[in-house]
PDB file of N, CA, C and O in Angstrom, chain B, residues numbered from 101:
ATOM      1  N   MET B 101      -4.979  -8.293  -3.264  1.00  0.00           N
ATOM      2  CA  MET B 101      -3.977  -7.736  -2.373  1.00  0.00           C
ATOM      3  C   MET B 101      -4.621  -7.111  -1.143  1.00  0.00           C
ATOM      4  O   MET B 101      -4.008  -7.069  -0.077  1.00  0.00           O
ATOM      5  N   ALA B 102      -5.829  -6.636  -1.278  1.00  0.00           N
ATOM      6  CA  ALA B 102      -6.494  -5.961  -0.161  1.00  0.00           C
ATOM      7  C   ALA B 102      -6.618  -6.862   1.061  1.00  0.00           C
ATOM      8  O   ALA B 102      -6.565  -6.382   2.193  1.00  0.00           O
ATOM      9  N   GLU B 103      -6.782  -8.163   0.842  1.00  0.00           N
ATOM     10  CA  GLU B 103      -6.942  -9.075   1.971  1.00  0.00           C
ATOM     11  C   GLU B 103      -5.687  -9.166   2.829  1.00  0.00           C
ATOM     12  O   GLU B 103      -5.724  -9.731   3.922  1.00  0.00           O
ATOM     13  N   GLU B 104      -4.580  -8.617   2.346  1.00  0.00           N
ATOM     14  CA  GLU B 104      -3.344  -8.591   3.130  1.00  0.00           C
ATOM     15  C   GLU B 104      -3.440  -7.607   4.298  1.00  0.00           C
ATOM     16  O   GLU B 104      -2.678  -7.701   5.260  1.00  0.00           O
ATOM     17  N   PHE B 105      -4.369  -6.674   4.209  1.00  0.00           N
ATOM     18  CA  PHE B 105      -4.524  -5.635   5.217  1.00  0.00           C
ATOM     19  C   PHE B 105      -5.804  -5.873   6.003  1.00  0.00           C
ATOM     20  O   PHE B 105      -6.832  -6.247   5.439  1.00  0.00           O
ATOM     21  N   THR B 106      -5.729  -5.652   7.314  1.00  0.00           N
ATOM     22  CA  THR B 106      -6.923  -5.815   8.137  1.00  0.00           C
ATOM     23  C   THR B 106      -7.645  -4.485   8.258  1.00  0.00           C
ATOM     24  O   THR B 106      -7.084  -3.432   7.953  1.00  0.00           O
ATOM     25  N   LEU B 107      -8.881  -4.539   8.702  1.00  0.00           N
ATOM     26  CA  LEU B 107      -9.695  -3.327   8.792  1.00  0.00           C
ATOM     27  C   LEU B 107      -9.273  -2.402   9.929  1.00  0.00           C
ATOM     28  O   LEU B 107      -9.373  -1.182   9.799  1.00  0.00           O
ATOM     29  N   ALA B 108      -8.802  -2.965  11.042  1.00  0.00           N
ATOM     30  CA  ALA B 108      -8.456  -2.136  12.205  1.00  0.00           C
ATOM     31  C   ALA B 108      -7.414  -1.062  11.876  1.00  0.00           C
ATOM     32  O   ALA B 108      -7.620   0.091  12.253  1.00  0.00           O
ATOM     33  N   PRO B 109      -6.307  -1.376  11.194  1.00  0.00           N
ATOM     34  CA  PRO B 109      -5.352  -0.317  10.863  1.00  0.00           C
ATOM     35  C   PRO B 109      -5.939   0.729   9.912  1.00  0.00           C
ATOM     36  O   PRO B 109      -5.569   1.902   9.969  1.00  0.00           O
ATOM     37  N   MET B 110      -6.852   0.302   9.041  1.00  0.00           N
ATOM     38  CA  MET B 110      -7.498   1.260   8.134  1.00  0.00           C
ATOM     39  C   MET B 110      -8.371   2.229   8.928  1.00  0.00           C
ATOM     40  O   MET B 110      -8.396   3.429   8.652  1.00  0.00           O
ATOM     41  N   ARG B 111      -9.085   1.693   9.918  1.00  0.00           N
ATOM     42  CA  ARG B 111      -9.925   2.539  10.777  1.00  0.00           C
ATOM     43  C   ARG B 111      -9.052   3.537  11.533  1.00  0.00           C
ATOM     44  O   ARG B 111      -9.379   4.721  11.605  1.00  0.00           O
ATOM     45  N   ARG B 112      -7.934   3.055  12.100  1.00  0.00           N
ATOM     46  CA  ARG B 112      -7.032   3.958  12.841  1.00  0.00           C
ATOM     47  C   ARG B 112      -6.468   5.034  11.932  1.00  0.00           C
ATOM     48  O   ARG B 112      -6.364   6.195  12.327  1.00  0.00           O
ATOM     49  N   LEU B 113      -6.107   4.655  10.722  1.00  0.00           N
ATOM     50  CA  LEU B 113      -5.568   5.622   9.769  1.00  0.00           C
ATOM     51  C   LEU B 113      -6.603   6.698   9.449  1.00  0.00           C
ATOM     52  O   LEU B 113      -6.281   7.886   9.445  1.00  0.00           O
ATOM     53  N   LEU B 114      -7.824   6.295   9.185  1.00  0.00           N
ATOM     54  CA  LEU B 114      -8.874   7.256   8.859  1.00  0.00           C
ATOM     55  C   LEU B 114      -9.201   8.158  10.053  1.00  0.00           C
ATOM     56  O   LEU B 114      -9.393   9.363   9.886  1.00  0.00           O
ATOM     57  N   LYS B 115      -9.265   7.581  11.252  1.00  0.00           N
ATOM     58  CA  LYS B 115      -9.597   8.366  12.442  1.00  0.00           C
ATOM     59  C   LYS B 115      -8.448   9.284  12.875  1.00  0.00           C
ATOM     60  O   LYS B 115      -8.664  10.265  13.586  1.00  0.00           O
ATOM     61  N   LYS B 116      -7.243   8.959  12.447  1.00  0.00           N
ATOM     62  CA  LYS B 116      -6.069   9.742  12.846  1.00  0.00           C
ATOM     63  C   LYS B 116      -6.175  11.198  12.389  1.00  0.00           C
ATOM     64  O   LYS B 116      -5.628  12.094  13.032  1.00  0.00           O
ATOM     65  N   TYR B 117      -6.867  11.429  11.296  1.00  0.00           N
ATOM     66  CA  TYR B 117      -6.928  12.758  10.702  1.00  0.00           C
ATOM     67  C   TYR B 117      -8.227  13.495  10.999  1.00  0.00           C
ATOM     68  O   TYR B 117      -8.509  14.530  10.395  1.00  0.00           O
ATOM     69  N   GLY B 118      -9.008  12.972  11.916  1.00  0.00           N
ATOM     70  CA  GLY B 118     -10.217  13.674  12.317  1.00  0.00           C
ATOM     71  C   GLY B 118     -10.992  12.864  13.332  1.00  0.00           C
ATOM     72  O   GLY B 118     -11.098  11.643  13.218  1.00  0.00           O
ATOM     73  N   ASP B 119     -11.529  13.541  14.316  1.00  0.00           N
ATOM     74  CA  ASP B 119     -12.318  12.874  15.354  1.00  0.00           C
ATOM     75  C   ASP B 119     -13.731  12.692  14.802  1.00  0.00           C
ATOM     76  O   ASP B 119     -14.626  13.498  15.056  1.00  0.00           O
ATOM     77  N   ILE B 120     -13.904  11.607  14.039  1.00  0.00           N
ATOM     78  CA  ILE B 120     -15.166  11.351  13.361  1.00  0.00           C
ATOM     79  C   ILE B 120     -15.414   9.849  13.345  1.00  0.00           C
ATOM     80  O   ILE B 120     -14.475   9.054  13.328  1.00  0.00           O
ATOM     81  N   LYS B 121     -16.677   9.473  13.352  1.00  0.00           N
ATOM     82  CA  LYS B 121     -17.001   8.054  13.244  1.00  0.00           C
ATOM     83  C   LYS B 121     -16.648   7.567  11.849  1.00  0.00           C
ATOM     84  O   LYS B 121     -16.784   8.302  10.871  1.00  0.00           O
ATOM     85  N   VAL B 122     -16.195   6.327  11.764  1.00  0.00           N
ATOM     86  CA  VAL B 122     -15.797   5.745  10.490  1.00  0.00           C
ATOM     87  C   VAL B 122     -16.592   4.461  10.289  1.00  0.00           C
ATOM     88  O   VAL B 122     -16.538   3.561  11.127  1.00  0.00           O
ATOM     89  N   SER B 123     -17.323   4.370   9.192  1.00  0.00           N
ATOM     90  CA  SER B 123     -18.125   3.177   8.925  1.00  0.00           C
ATOM     91  C   SER B 123     -17.241   2.016   8.499  1.00  0.00           C
ATOM     92  O   SER B 123     -16.110   2.199   8.047  1.00  0.00           O
ATOM     93  N   GLU B 124     -17.784   0.824   8.655  1.00  0.00           N
ATOM     94  CA  GLU B 124     -17.059  -0.362   8.227  1.00  0.00           C
ATOM     95  C   GLU B 124     -16.854  -0.344   6.714  1.00  0.00           C
ATOM     96  O   GLU B 124     -15.827  -0.805   6.217  1.00  0.00           O
ATOM     97  N   GLU B 125     -17.837   0.189   5.983  1.00  0.00           N
ATOM     98  CA  GLU B 125     -17.712   0.288   4.530  1.00  0.00           C
ATOM     99  C   GLU B 125     -16.568   1.212   4.136  1.00  0.00           C
ATOM    100  O   GLU B 125     -15.871   0.952   3.154  1.00  0.00           O
ATOM    101  N   ALA B 126     -16.368   2.286   4.890  1.00  0.00           N
ATOM    102  CA  ALA B 126     -15.263   3.207   4.622  1.00  0.00           C
ATOM    103  C   ALA B 126     -13.926   2.509   4.865  1.00  0.00           C
ATOM    104  O   ALA B 126     -12.976   2.695   4.104  1.00  0.00           O
ATOM    105  N   CYS B 127     -13.858   1.716   5.913  1.00  0.00           N
ATOM    106  CA  CYS B 127     -12.633   0.963   6.207  1.00  0.00           C
ATOM    107  C   CYS B 127     -12.347  -0.046   5.106  1.00  0.00           C
ATOM    108  O   CYS B 127     -11.202  -0.215   4.688  1.00  0.00           O
ATOM    109  N   GLU B 128     -13.388  -0.710   4.643  1.00  0.00           N
ATOM    110  CA  GLU B 128     -13.233  -1.699   3.578  1.00  0.00           C
ATOM    111  C   GLU B 128     -12.765  -1.023   2.292  1.00  0.00           C
ATOM    112  O   GLU B 128     -11.886  -1.544   1.605  1.00  0.00           O
ATOM    113  N   GLU B 129     -13.336   0.119   1.965  1.00  0.00           N
ATOM    114  CA  GLU B 129     -12.929   0.834   0.748  1.00  0.00           C
ATOM    115  C   GLU B 129     -11.485   1.313   0.859  1.00  0.00           C
ATOM    116  O   GLU B 129     -10.728   1.242  -0.109  1.00  0.00           O
ATOM    117  N   MET B 130     -11.102   1.803   2.040  1.00  0.00           N
ATOM    118  CA  MET B 130      -9.721   2.230   2.256  1.00  0.00           C
ATOM    119  C   MET B 130      -8.779   1.045   2.081  1.00  0.00           C
ATOM    120  O   MET B 130      -7.703   1.181   1.498  1.00  0.00           O
ATOM    121  N   ARG B 131      -9.182  -0.105   2.581  1.00  0.00           N
ATOM    122  CA  ARG B 131      -8.373  -1.317   2.450  1.00  0.00           C
ATOM    123  C   ARG B 131      -8.189  -1.680   0.976  1.00  0.00           C
ATOM    124  O   ARG B 131      -7.093  -2.067   0.570  1.00  0.00           O
ATOM    125  N   LEU B 132      -9.234  -1.561   0.183  1.00  0.00           N
ATOM    126  CA  LEU B 132      -9.134  -1.854  -1.248  1.00  0.00           C
ATOM    127  C   LEU B 132      -8.203  -0.871  -1.949  1.00  0.00           C
ATOM    128  O   LEU B 132      -7.369  -1.269  -2.762  1.00  0.00           O
ATOM    129  N   VAL B 133      -8.348   0.414  -1.632  1.00  0.00           N
ATOM    130  CA  VAL B 133      -7.517   1.446  -2.253  1.00  0.00           C
ATOM    131  C   VAL B 133      -6.048   1.246  -1.888  1.00  0.00           C
ATOM    132  O   VAL B 133      -5.176   1.292  -2.756  1.00  0.00           O
ATOM    133  N   VAL B 134      -5.780   1.025  -0.614  1.00  0.00           N
ATOM    134  CA  VAL B 134      -4.400   0.812  -0.154  1.00  0.00           C
ATOM    135  C   VAL B 134      -3.824  -0.450  -0.789  1.00  0.00           C
ATOM    136  O   VAL B 134      -2.663  -0.470  -1.198  1.00  0.00           O
ATOM    137  N   GLY B 135      -4.627  -1.491  -0.870  1.00  0.00           N
ATOM    138  CA  GLY B 135      -4.167  -2.742  -1.467  1.00  0.00           C
ATOM    139  C   GLY B 135      -3.809  -2.586  -2.937  1.00  0.00           C
ATOM    140  O   GLY B 135      -2.790  -3.110  -3.389  1.00  0.00           O
ATOM    141  N   GLU B 136      -4.642  -1.868  -3.687  1.00  0.00           N
ATOM    142  CA  GLU B 136      -4.367  -1.636  -5.109  1.00  0.00           C
ATOM    143  C   GLU B 136      -3.101  -0.800  -5.289  1.00  0.00           C
ATOM    144  O   GLU B 136      -2.268  -1.101  -6.143  1.00  0.00           O
ATOM    145  N   TYR B 137      -2.964   0.245  -4.483  1.00  0.00           N
ATOM    146  CA  TYR B 137      -1.790   1.111  -4.570  1.00  0.00           C
ATOM    147  C   TYR B 137      -0.528   0.323  -4.224  1.00  0.00           C
ATOM    148  O   TYR B 137       0.485   0.431  -4.915  1.00  0.00           O
ATOM    149  N   ALA B 138      -0.594  -0.462  -3.162  1.00  0.00           N
ATOM    150  CA  ALA B 138       0.564  -1.251  -2.733  1.00  0.00           C
ATOM    151  C   ALA B 138       0.952  -2.279  -3.800  1.00  0.00           C
ATOM    152  O   ALA B 138       2.139  -2.517  -4.027  1.00  0.00           O
ATOM    153  N   ALA B 139      -0.019  -2.876  -4.442  1.00  0.00           N
ATOM    154  CA  ALA B 139       0.266  -3.859  -5.480  1.00  0.00           C
ATOM    155  C   ALA B 139       0.989  -3.207  -6.654  1.00  0.00           C
ATOM    156  O   ALA B 139       1.932  -3.781  -7.199  1.00  0.00           O
ATOM    157  N   GLU B 140       0.556  -2.018  -7.042  1.00  0.00           N
ATOM    158  CA  GLU B 140       1.207  -1.299  -8.147  1.00  0.00           C
ATOM    159  C   GLU B 140       2.646  -0.928  -7.788  1.00  0.00           C
ATOM    160  O   GLU B 140       3.550  -1.087  -8.608  1.00  0.00           O
ATOM    161  N   ILE B 141       2.859  -0.442  -6.582  1.00  0.00           N
ATOM    162  CA  ILE B 141       4.206  -0.094  -6.137  1.00  0.00           C
ATOM    163  C   ILE B 141       5.082  -1.352  -6.105  1.00  0.00           C
ATOM    164  O   ILE B 141       6.237  -1.314  -6.529  1.00  0.00           O
ATOM    165  N   ALA B 142       4.542  -2.446  -5.609  1.00  0.00           N
ATOM    166  CA  ALA B 142       5.306  -3.693  -5.534  1.00  0.00           C
ATOM    167  C   ALA B 142       5.734  -4.154  -6.922  1.00  0.00           C
ATOM    168  O   ALA B 142       6.886  -4.541  -7.122  1.00  0.00           O
ATOM    169  N   LYS B 143       4.810  -4.115  -7.882  1.00  0.00           N
ATOM    170  CA  LYS B 143       5.136  -4.532  -9.250  1.00  0.00           C
ATOM    171  C   LYS B 143       6.245  -3.671  -9.840  1.00  0.00           C
ATOM    172  O   LYS B 143       7.181  -4.182 -10.454  1.00  0.00           O
ATOM    173  N   LYS B 144       6.131  -2.357  -9.649  1.00  0.00           N
ATOM    174  CA  LYS B 144       7.152  -1.444 -10.187  1.00  0.00           C
ATOM    175  C   LYS B 144       8.497  -1.661  -9.505  1.00  0.00           C
ATOM    176  O   LYS B 144       9.538  -1.667 -10.162  1.00  0.00           O
ATOM    177  N   ALA B 145       8.473  -1.839  -8.187  1.00  0.00           N
ATOM    178  CA  ALA B 145       9.717  -2.033  -7.432  1.00  0.00           C
ATOM    179  C   ALA B 145      10.421  -3.317  -7.867  1.00  0.00           C
ATOM    180  O   ALA B 145      11.642  -3.331  -8.024  1.00  0.00           O
ATOM    181  N   ILE B 146       9.677  -4.370  -8.058  1.00  0.00           N
ATOM    182  CA  ILE B 146      10.268  -5.635  -8.500  1.00  0.00           C
ATOM    183  C   ILE B 146      10.842  -5.481  -9.898  1.00  0.00           C
ATOM    184  O   ILE B 146      11.904  -6.024 -10.203  1.00  0.00           O
ATOM    185  N   SER B 147      10.147  -4.747 -10.740  1.00  0.00           N
ATOM    186  CA  SER B 147      10.640  -4.496 -12.092  1.00  0.00           C
ATOM    187  C   SER B 147      11.979  -3.757 -12.062  1.00  0.00           C
ATOM    188  O   SER B 147      12.890  -4.076 -12.826  1.00  0.00           O
ATOM    189  N   ILE B 148      12.086  -2.780 -11.184  1.00  0.00           N
ATOM    190  CA  ILE B 148      13.328  -2.014 -11.041  1.00  0.00           C
ATOM    191  C   ILE B 148      14.476  -2.936 -10.623  1.00  0.00           C
ATOM    192  O   ILE B 148      15.564  -2.880 -11.197  1.00  0.00           O
ATOM    193  N   ALA B 149      14.229  -3.779  -9.626  1.00  0.00           N
ATOM    194  CA  ALA B 149      15.268  -4.708  -9.155  1.00  0.00           C
ATOM    195  C   ALA B 149      15.691  -5.661 -10.277  1.00  0.00           C
ATOM    196  O   ALA B 149      16.879  -5.936 -10.449  1.00  0.00           O
ATOM    197  N   LYS B 150      14.720  -6.158 -11.031  1.00  0.00           N
ATOM    198  CA  LYS B 150      15.041  -7.079 -12.125  1.00  0.00           C
ATOM    199  C   LYS B 150      15.816  -6.379 -13.236  1.00  0.00           C
ATOM    200  O   LYS B 150      16.704  -6.973 -13.846  1.00  0.00           O
ATOM    201  N   GLU B 151      15.481  -5.114 -13.499  1.00  0.00           N
ATOM    202  CA  GLU B 151      16.216  -4.349 -14.515  1.00  0.00           C
ATOM    203  C   GLU B 151      17.687  -4.232 -14.153  1.00  0.00           C
ATOM    204  O   GLU B 151      18.547  -4.176 -15.032  1.00  0.00           O
ATOM    205  N   GLU B 152      17.972  -4.196 -12.863  1.00  0.00           N
ATOM    206  CA  GLU B 152      19.344  -4.089 -12.381  1.00  0.00           C
ATOM    207  C   GLU B 152      19.949  -5.465 -12.093  1.00  0.00           C
ATOM    208  O   GLU B 152      20.998  -5.569 -11.457  1.00  0.00           O
ATOM    209  N   ASN B 153      19.286  -6.504 -12.563  1.00  0.00           N
ATOM    210  CA  ASN B 153      19.755  -7.888 -12.414  1.00  0.00           C
ATOM    211  C   ASN B 153      20.021  -8.275 -10.957  1.00  0.00           C
ATOM    212  O   ASN B 153      20.995  -8.963 -10.650  1.00  0.00           O
ATOM    213  N   ARG B 154      19.144  -7.824 -10.077  1.00  0.00           N
ATOM    214  CA  ARG B 154      19.272  -8.187  -8.663  1.00  0.00           C
ATOM    215  C   ARG B 154      18.172  -9.151  -8.279  1.00  0.00           C
ATOM    216  O   ARG B 154      17.088  -9.140  -8.863  1.00  0.00           O
ATOM    217  N   LYS B 155      18.456  -9.987  -7.291  1.00  0.00           N
ATOM    218  CA  LYS B 155      17.466 -10.916  -6.764  1.00  0.00           C
ATOM    219  C   LYS B 155      16.892 -10.422  -5.444  1.00  0.00           C
ATOM    220  O   LYS B 155      16.023 -11.063  -4.853  1.00  0.00           O
ATOM    221  N   THR B 156      17.388  -9.274  -4.990  1.00  0.00           N
ATOM    222  CA  THR B 156      16.944  -8.713  -3.724  1.00  0.00           C
ATOM    223  C   THR B 156      16.271  -7.371  -3.963  1.00  0.00           C
ATOM    224  O   THR B 156      16.839  -6.487  -4.606  1.00  0.00           O
ATOM    225  N   LEU B 157      15.081  -7.225  -3.452  1.00  0.00           N
ATOM    226  CA  LEU B 157      14.352  -5.965  -3.522  1.00  0.00           C
ATOM    227  C   LEU B 157      14.857  -5.062  -2.399  1.00  0.00           C
ATOM    228  O   LEU B 157      14.903  -5.474  -1.240  1.00  0.00           O
ATOM    229  N   LEU B 158      15.228  -3.849  -2.739  1.00  0.00           N
ATOM    230  CA  LEU B 158      15.769  -2.908  -1.761  1.00  0.00           C
ATOM    231  C   LEU B 158      14.785  -1.776  -1.500  1.00  0.00           C
ATOM    232  O   LEU B 158      13.869  -1.534  -2.286  1.00  0.00           O
ATOM    233  N   ALA B 159      14.989  -1.090  -0.386  1.00  0.00           N
ATOM    234  CA  ALA B 159      14.132   0.049  -0.042  1.00  0.00           C
ATOM    235  C   ALA B 159      14.173   1.106  -1.140  1.00  0.00           C
ATOM    236  O   ALA B 159      13.159   1.740  -1.433  1.00  0.00           O
ATOM    237  N   ARG B 160      15.328   1.292  -1.740  1.00  0.00           N
ATOM    238  CA  ARG B 160      15.438   2.305  -2.793  1.00  0.00           C
ATOM    239  C   ARG B 160      14.575   1.944  -4.003  1.00  0.00           C
ATOM    240  O   ARG B 160      14.120   2.835  -4.720  1.00  0.00           O
ATOM    241  N   ASP B 161      14.345   0.653  -4.238  1.00  0.00           N
ATOM    242  CA  ASP B 161      13.472   0.229  -5.325  1.00  0.00           C
ATOM    243  C   ASP B 161      12.031   0.657  -5.053  1.00  0.00           C
ATOM    244  O   ASP B 161      11.323   1.120  -5.947  1.00  0.00           O
ATOM    245  N   VAL B 162      11.622   0.493  -3.813  1.00  0.00           N
ATOM    246  CA  VAL B 162      10.263   0.880  -3.436  1.00  0.00           C
ATOM    247  C   VAL B 162      10.091   2.395  -3.540  1.00  0.00           C
ATOM    248  O   VAL B 162       9.070   2.874  -4.033  1.00  0.00           O
ATOM    249  N   ARG B 163      11.098   3.153  -3.072  1.00  0.00           N
ATOM    250  CA  ARG B 163      11.026   4.622  -3.173  1.00  0.00           C
ATOM    251  C   ARG B 163      10.970   5.061  -4.628  1.00  0.00           C
ATOM    252  O   ARG B 163      10.186   5.941  -4.983  1.00  0.00           O
ATOM    253  N   GLU B 164      11.797   4.455  -5.469  1.00  0.00           N
ATOM    254  CA  GLU B 164      11.822   4.808  -6.890  1.00  0.00           C
ATOM    255  C   GLU B 164      10.495   4.430  -7.546  1.00  0.00           C
ATOM    256  O   GLU B 164       9.988   5.176  -8.384  1.00  0.00           O
ATOM    257  N   ALA B 165       9.937   3.303  -7.182  1.00  0.00           N
ATOM    258  CA  ALA B 165       8.660   2.883  -7.746  1.00  0.00           C
ATOM    259  C   ALA B 165       7.562   3.868  -7.388  1.00  0.00           C
ATOM    260  O   ALA B 165       6.666   4.122  -8.193  1.00  0.00           O
ATOM    261  N   GLN B 166       7.626   4.413  -6.205  1.00  0.00           N
ATOM    262  CA  GLN B 166       6.614   5.385  -5.774  1.00  0.00           C
ATOM    263  C   GLN B 166       6.726   6.678  -6.601  1.00  0.00           C
ATOM    264  O   GLN B 166       5.716   7.325  -6.876  1.00  0.00           O
ATOM    265  N   ARG B 167       7.936   7.046  -6.990  1.00  0.00           N
ATOM    266  CA  ARG B 167       8.142   8.264  -7.777  1.00  0.00           C
ATOM    267  C   ARG B 167       7.667   8.117  -9.219  1.00  0.00           C
ATOM    268  O   ARG B 167       7.279   9.102  -9.847  1.00  0.00           O
ATOM    269  N   ARG B 168       7.694   6.897  -9.744  1.00  0.00           N
ATOM    270  CA  ARG B 168       7.334   6.664 -11.145  1.00  0.00           C
ATOM    271  C   ARG B 168       5.854   6.712 -11.390  1.00  0.00           C
ATOM    272  O   ARG B 168       5.410   6.533 -12.524  1.00  0.00           O
TER     273      ARG B 168
END
């Protein structure tokens, strides 16, 4: 899932919270962490939609998945 995200947004995200140099390795690790987290949320959200017998994933499914 990490390959879905590019390094540039990860660098911007990391730099947003401090005026500091960010290594490429840090960007790559952030990309892996974000990708793993997003994959878990996606799986939970899809499960919620299926439990409700829906074929459409809704924003509320993603929010609920994040809470679980």
